[in-house]
N, C-alpha and C positions, 0 to 999 in steps of 0.2 A: 519582548519575548519574555516568558516565564523562565524562572529559574530552571524548572525540569526541561524546557526545551533547549536552554542553554547547555545543560548536562548532556542531553541526547546528542547535541551537535557536537560538543566535545568529544563524546565517544564515538560518534559517526567518523568524524575526521581522523581518530586514531586507528581505524581499520585500515587494512591492506587496500591498495587502489581497486583491485578486483571486487573486493567485498563492498567498497563504497559504490562502485558501479551498479551492483546489483541492488543494493539498498536504493540508490537514487532511482532506478527503474521501477521498484516496488513502490516508492512514496509516489512517483509521478503517476503510476497506474491507479493508485488510490484516489487521487483527485480529479482522474479524467472524466468528463461526462459520460453518463450511462443513459443511452437513448431508449432503454428497455422500459417497457410498462411494467407495473407491479405484477400484473398476470403473467407476463413473460418471464419474470423472475422467478415467481412461485412454480411455475411449469419447469424451470430448468433445476431448480432445487429439488422438487419432487423427482424428476428423473435420475439425478445425482445420488438421491437417498434410497432409490428403489432397487 
């Protein structure tokens, strides 16, 4: 693990439990497989920006 990762882990562990839980959910969501095609993602982004 890189030094920056160790620093981030230490900072995360210093957070209150509720904030660590929120962070954990966000991190897990960021690595979850995304079954959408590129075209589906583009269409969603276009609709959000419209």
